[in-house]
RODO-2510 file (C-alpha; in nm, 4 decimals, decimal comma):
residues 109
     n   res          X          Y          Z
     1     m     7,3990   -14,6095     2,4785
     2     y     7,1032   -14,4940     2,2746
     3     f     7,1904   -14,2249     2,0070
     4     e     6,8695   -14,0380     1,8359
     5     n     7,0778   -13,9705     1,5145
     6     s     7,0602   -14,2903     1,3200
     7     q     7,3762   -14,1616     1,0983
     8     l     7,5739   -14,1524     1,4136
     9     r     7,4436   -14,5357     1,5350
    10     s     7,5334   -14,6657     1,1708
    11     q     7,8868   -14,5274     1,2214
    12     c     7,9488   -14,5947     1,5821
    13     p     7,9018   -14,9674     1,6768
    14     p     7,7714   -14,9683     2,0412
    15     a     8,0743   -15,1468     2,2043
    16     e     8,2798   -14,8209     2,0736
    17     a     8,0254   -14,5785     2,1431
    18     t     8,1193   -14,3258     2,3798
    19     p     7,9872   -13,9589     2,4337
    20     k     8,3271   -13,8093     2,3071
    21     s     8,3547   -14,0337     2,0199
    22     a     7,9523   -13,9221     1,9510
    23     m     8,0847   -13,5602     1,9919
    24     r     8,3376   -13,5594     1,7726
    25     m     8,1243   -13,7721     1,5076
    26     m     7,8514   -13,4554     1,5381
    27     g     8,0991   -13,1763     1,5112
    28     v     7,8425   -12,9591     1,6304
    29     k     8,0330   -12,6127     1,6977
    30     g     8,0031   -12,5265     2,0789
    31     l     7,8786   -12,8730     2,1835
    32     t     8,0725   -12,9691     2,5064
    33     l     8,0950   -13,3477     2,6676
    34     y     7,9265   -13,1784     2,9722
    35     h     7,6145   -13,1143     2,7743
    36     l     7,6009   -13,4127     2,5761
    37     k     7,6572   -13,6814     2,8467
    38     s     7,3616   -13,4328     3,0349
    39     h     7,1643   -13,5275     2,7074
    40     l     7,2340   -13,8665     2,7613
    41     r     7,1424   -13,8817     3,0710
    42     g     6,8243   -13,7406     3,0553
    43     n     6,7370   -13,9527     2,7773
    44     a     6,8760   -14,2822     2,9196
    45     y     6,5136   -14,4272     3,0119
    46     c     6,3194   -14,2335     2,7665
    47     r     6,2743   -14,3722     2,3638
    48     g     6,0649   -14,2703     2,1121
    49     p     5,9945   -13,9391     1,9262
    50     e     5,8554   -13,7513     2,1755
    51     c     6,1203   -13,8291     2,4271
    52     s     6,3920   -13,7423     2,1525
    53     d     6,1854   -13,4393     2,0697
    54     r     6,2077   -13,3057     2,4395
    55     g     6,6041   -13,3974     2,4364
    56     t     6,6979   -13,2240     2,1888
    57     e     6,5111   -12,9255     2,3061
    58     r     6,6946   -12,8951     2,6178
    59     l     6,9912   -12,9825     2,4512
    60     h     6,9995   -12,6492     2,2596
    61     e     6,8799   -12,4684     2,4966
    62     q     7,1595   -12,5788     2,7006
    63     l     7,3519   -12,4627     2,3673
    64     e     7,2166   -12,1206     2,3652
    65     v     7,2569   -12,0657     2,7312
    66     q     7,6197   -12,1769     2,6942
    67     r     7,7011   -11,9287     2,3447
    68     h     7,5079   -11,6012     2,5534
    69     l     7,7424   -11,7190     2,8719
    70     q     8,0101   -11,7115     2,6223
    71     l     7,9262   -11,3908     2,4758
    72     r     7,9057   -11,1965     2,8707
    73     i     8,2588   -11,3700     2,9004
    74     e     8,4226   -11,2056     2,5980
    75     s     8,2905   -10,8755     2,6785
    76     h     8,3811   -10,8749     3,0275
    77     g     8,7341   -10,9721     2,9113
    78     k     8,7379   -10,6805     2,6590
    79     y     8,6096   -10,4180     2,9595
    80     l     8,8662   -10,5417     3,1881
    81     q     9,1451   -10,5817     2,9230
    82     a     9,0039   -10,1421     2,8323
    83     i     9,0528   -10,0884     3,2390
    84     l     9,3827   -10,2314     3,2497
    85     e     9,5092   -10,0023     2,9205
    86     k     9,3662    -9,7304     3,1108
    87     a     9,5507    -9,7875     3,3746
    88     q     9,8829    -9,8426     3,2036
    89     r     9,8433    -9,5359     3,0293
    90     a     9,8014    -9,3424     3,3275
    91     l    10,0989    -9,5176     3,4935
    92     a    10,3365    -9,4457     3,2344
    93     s    10,1464    -9,0665     3,1702
    94     q    10,2195    -9,0010     3,5970
    95     s    10,6029    -9,1708     3,5331
    96     y    10,6437    -8,9511     3,2269
    97     h    10,5625    -8,6906     3,4599
    98     k    10,7652    -8,7843     3,7334
    99     d    11,0934    -8,8141     3,4928
   100     l    11,0801    -8,4511     3,4098
   101     k    11,0302    -8,3394     3,7517
   102     l    11,3333    -8,4890     3,8510
   103     q    11,4996    -8,3773     3,5258
   104     e    11,3995    -8,0300     3,6186
   105     q    11,4925    -8,0548     3,9873
   106     s    11,8469    -8,1901     3,8694
   107     l    11,8737    -7,9165     3,6073
   108     q    11,8466    -7,6325     3,8732
   109     i    12,1407    -7,7894     4,1066
***
């Protein structure tokens, strides 16, 4: 396995180099094994600075897409939570009004 980052290469002997160990050592927030493995596959046959730059650029693009999707997921989650709370309030209101009607009916008897 080839690591572009010389610090990673010096800290992790090739026999112990796995995508998971590299990811832990890098400590990049938002980086997933999927992204790292994709980056490594893309650079498997490529050596040199031009390949490194292209692979790093692709990795950053993937991270940006992931961040964007995460923001959209969170936004949709908040929207769905608001809808659920509104529905719960409506049901509680309906239940309250039904109880009032039942009480009025029982008082009339």
